[in-house]
C-alpha positions in Angstrom: 62.2 -12.5 -11.9 62.1 -10.8 -15.4 60.1 -7.8 -14.2 62.5 -7.3 -11.2 65.6 -7.6 -13.4 64.2 -5.5 -16.2 62.7 -2.8 -14.1 65.4 -2.5 -11.5 68.6 -3.4 -13.2 68.6 -2.7 -16.9 67.9 0.9 -17.1 71.0 2.3 -15.6 71.3 3.6 -12.0 69.0 2.4 -9.3 67.8 6.0 -8.5 66.6 6.5 -12.1 64.9 3.1 -12.0 63.2 4.0 -8.8 62.0 7.3 -10.2 60.6 5.5 -13.3 58.8 3.0 -11.1 57.3 5.7 -8.9 56.1 7.6 -12.0 54.7 4.4 -13.6 53.0 3.2 -10.5 52.0 6.6 -8.9 48.9 5.2 -7.2 50.3 1.8 -6.4 53.2 2.3 -4.1 52.9 -1.2 -2.8 53.9 -2.4 -6.3 57.0 -0.2 -6.2 57.9 -1.6 -2.8 57.5 -5.1 -4.2 59.9 -4.4 -7.1 62.5 -2.8 -4.8 62.3 -5.8 -2.3 62.5 -8.2 -5.2 65.6 -6.4 -6.6 67.4 -6.7 -3.3 66.8 -10.5 -3.3 68.1 -11.0 -6.8 71.2 -13.1 -5.8 69.3 -15.9 -4.2 67.0 -15.9 -7.3 70.0 -16.1 -9.6 71.2 -19.2 -7.7 67.8 -20.9 -8.2 67.7 -20.0 -11.9 71.3 -21.2 -12.4 70.4 -24.5 -10.7 67.4 -24.9 -13.0 69.5 -24.2 -16.1 72.1 -26.6 -14.9 69.4 -29.3 -14.6 68.3 -28.6 -18.1 71.9 -29.0 -19.3 72.5 -32.2 -17.3 69.4 -34.0 -18.4 69.6 -32.8 -22.0 65.9 -31.6 -21.9 64.3 -30.6 -25.1 64.2 -26.8 -25.4 61.0 -25.9 -27.3 57.9 -23.7 -27.0 57.6 -21.9 -23.7 61.0 -23.1 -22.4 62.7 -21.7 -25.4 60.9 -18.3 -24.9 61.9 -18.2 -21.3 65.6 -19.1 -22.1 65.5 -16.4 -24.8 64.3 -13.8 -22.2 66.9 -14.9 -19.7 69.6 -14.6 -22.4 68.6 -11.0 -23.1 69.1 -9.8 -19.6 72.0 -7.4 -19.5 72.4 -6.1 -16.0 75.6 -6.8 -14.0 73.6 -8.8 -11.4 72.3 -11.2 -14.0 75.4 -11.8 -16.1 75.9 -15.4 -15.1 72.2 -16.2 -15.7 72.2 -14.6 -19.1 75.5 -16.4 -20.1 74.2 -19.8 -18.9 70.9 -19.3 -20.7 72.8 -18.5 -24.0 74.9 -21.5 -23.5 71.9 -23.7 -23.0 70.2 -22.3 -26.1 73.3 -23.0 -28.2 73.7 -26.6 -27.0 70.0 -27.2 -27.5 70.3 -26.2 -31.1 73.2 -28.6 -31.8 72.6 -32.1 -33.0 73.7 -34.9 -30.6 77.3 -36.1 -31.2 76.4 -39.7 -32.0 74.0 -38.5 -34.8 76.6 -36.2 -36.3 79.2 -38.9 -36.1 76.9 -41.4 -37.9 76.1 -38.9 -40.6 79.7 -37.8 -41.3 80.9 -41.4 -41.3 78.2 -42.4 -43.7 79.1 -39.5 -46.0 82.8 -40.4 -45.8 82.2 -44.0 -46.7 80.0 -43.1 -49.7 82.9 -42.2 -52.0 82.0 -43.0 -55.6 84.7 -41.4 -57.8 82.2 -39.2 -59.6 80.8 -37.8 -56.3 84.1 -37.7 -54.5 85.0 -34.1 -55.2 81.5 -32.8 -54.5 81.3 -34.8 -51.3 84.6 -33.5 -50.1 83.7 -29.9 -51.0 80.5 -30.2 -49.0 82.2 -31.5 -45.9 85.1 -29.1 -46.2 82.8 -26.1 -46.6 80.3 -27.2 -44.0 79.6 -24.4 -41.5 79.2 -26.8 -38.6 82.1 -27.8 -36.4 83.0 -31.4 -37.2 86.7 -31.5 -36.3 86.0 -33.7 -33.2 84.0 -36.1 -35.4 86.7 -36.2 -38.1 89.3 -37.1 -35.5 87.2 -40.2 -34.5 86.7 -41.1 -38.1 90.5 -41.1 -38.6 90.6 -44.3 -36.6 87.7 -46.0 -38.3 88.1 -49.7 -39.3 87.0 -48.8 -42.8 90.1 -47.6 -44.6 88.2 -45.4 -47.1 86.5 -43.6 -44.2 89.9 -43.0 -42.6 91.4 -41.7 -45.8 88.5 -39.4 -46.6 88.4 -38.1 -43.0 92.1 -37.2 -43.2 91.6 -35.4 -46.5 88.6 -33.4 -45.1 90.5 -32.7 -41.8 93.5 -31.3 -43.7 91.5 -29.3 -46.1 89.4 -27.8 -43.3 92.5 -27.0 -41.3 94.0 -25.2 -44.3 90.9 -23.1 -44.7 90.6 -22.3 -41.0 94.2 -21.1 -40.8 94.1 -19.6 -44.3 97.2 -21.4 -45.5 
């Protein structure tokens, strides 16, 4: 799949690609024919690859080792025929790098409930300046049964909003 996409799609026009293949495989015309045939069957292959990526997303499979390398290679494809595959591979990589929602919620709620007065300012500053997106978690924390968590979540939410919109 990669060789077909990289050899036949990424280098510009199909004629230039075919000339490059002929020059590279001068004595092996059967290899050139295999690349050309594979290139013309790229849409069915895209459907299979998209189905596999969708399965990875649905089952929340761990993306590590060889699978990470394959996804990285798919994400780097840049031809018009492989745009959907590259986008889906990038999306899968991004979601694989994010922590599960329940874990993030538990950590944020624990930090919001740990509000000793001496640490309060630093705690709030850490949560406000955090590069991760925690707005959805903060909204859930607003409705916590613990009043201190709700109050601190509101403060962090407002401060992050002010920073985000540069008010």
